N, C-alpha and C positions, 0 to 999 in steps of 0.2 A: 863079084858082079854087083853092080848097083843099078837099081831100077827106080826111076822117078816118074810118077804119074802127074801129068800136068792138068788133065781134066777127065771127067767121066760123063758120058751122055747116056741116059737111060730113057727108054720108052716102054711103058706098060709092063712094069715088073713089080709085083706086090704093091706097096703103097706109092711107089715112084711112078708117076704117070707120064710126064714129059719134063725131065729134069736134066740140067747140065750143071755139074759140080766142078768148079774151077779150083784147083789145088795150088795155083800159082801165087807167089807173093805179088800183090798188086803194085808195089813200087819197083821191084826188080824184074818182074816178068818171068821169073824162074820158079820151078816147083819148090814149095816150102819143105823144110826138113821135118817139120812136125805139123800135123793137122789134127784138130779136135772136132769130132762130130757130136753135135748136141741137138737136142730137141725133145719134144713130148713123146710119150709112148705111141707107137704105131706110125711114126713119120718116115721110117726108112733107114734108120742108122744101121741096124743089123743087116738089112738087105744090101746096103752100100758095101759093107765089109765083105759079105758073102760074094758079091759080084767081083770085087777086087781079087779075093782069094781064088775065085773060079778062073780068073784070067791066068793066074800062076799055073793052075792045073792044065788049062787049055794049051798054053804055050810051053808046058813042062819046065817051068822056071822054079827053082828051089827058093821058097820064101825064107827069110831070116828067122821068122817066128812061126810058130804053129798056132792055128786058130781053128777051134772046133765050136761052131755056133750052138751045138746041142749041149755043150758042157755048161752046167749050171754055175760053175766057178764056185 
């Protein structure tokens, strides 16, 4: 099973107040195969990843990778 996320809209979740993140390739209009989240500390990178992985749990979808935000790596 392959899942591609085209966008994520978030309202009032941690540092993300009213955000829409578009994961589509701007030229092709389809979800990109790789997306890099970058930004200063406290801007919502981890919150974004936690929201995406929560969707897997909500819909009982098996993610291809395991993510534990509490793991210090």
